[in-house]
Phi, psi and omega in degrees: 000127180243163183228135174251119180259126180254134173261191179302126177075006178274157171216153181199162180206156179204152169236017177284125178304142177080011180267142175240134174257131187219144173224142185259148166050053173295119172261259178280349178289159179235132174264125172254123182245131180241144175220130176254103185292338181291320182248005180053051177250136180240145178214152183213144172231138179258094185274130183261317186226155185287324194221126184285353181297341179283340180202083183299325179295314177297324179296325178288320182287322185218076185300333180291351181293332186238148181300317187288337178254334184290318181294317178297321180296318181292317177301320179296319179294321178295321180299321177298329178282353178108009179290140177274356184094356175279078185242157165256156189231139174228151182234146177211149176112214178066034183278164174266097185240136172054035177214063187299336180273357183058030182294318184259328178050041186297320177301312179294317180296320178297314179301313181293323178294318177299313180297317180298319179290322175297312181301321179299332178268006182064038179236158177207162181280135174286324180208156178206154171223087187232160178085201183072199182231013179261140170280157183227136165263136188236136173224148181224138182258142178287327187299319184224000180077008181303138178243118180244127176251156177209155176208139184303326182272339185253339183089213181249147172208166180239157171228000000 
């Protein structure tokens, strides 16, 4: 059993049996997870900000950092693994963390940007666990596409 750990702005995918893709402590960030059941390939991107126009150089170096470049990068990686694009999608994160006045609303802005970019590709989420004020650790398995979320105060749950 192997594990792929994603940090801020990272993305990864695998169709190796027994692999788990995991990212820790999503606050305002959003994890976009793709699963192709035909080839049992799982992919995830850890999106930090909604729009790459604020830093084009960073978007080139780390496309997963932004919603508008990260989703496309993950879809391309899934295609390299043999995905036909017939995937289901799940979302997690986008919480309101450390912004009690809602001045920046980064979590909500990230969630909306992710959905907008998916809709532009004629894609949508099958399930989501977004918003609120809890950070989430997210893991996804290649074998069955199961998505398990956790938080120290809430425990584990699936979407």
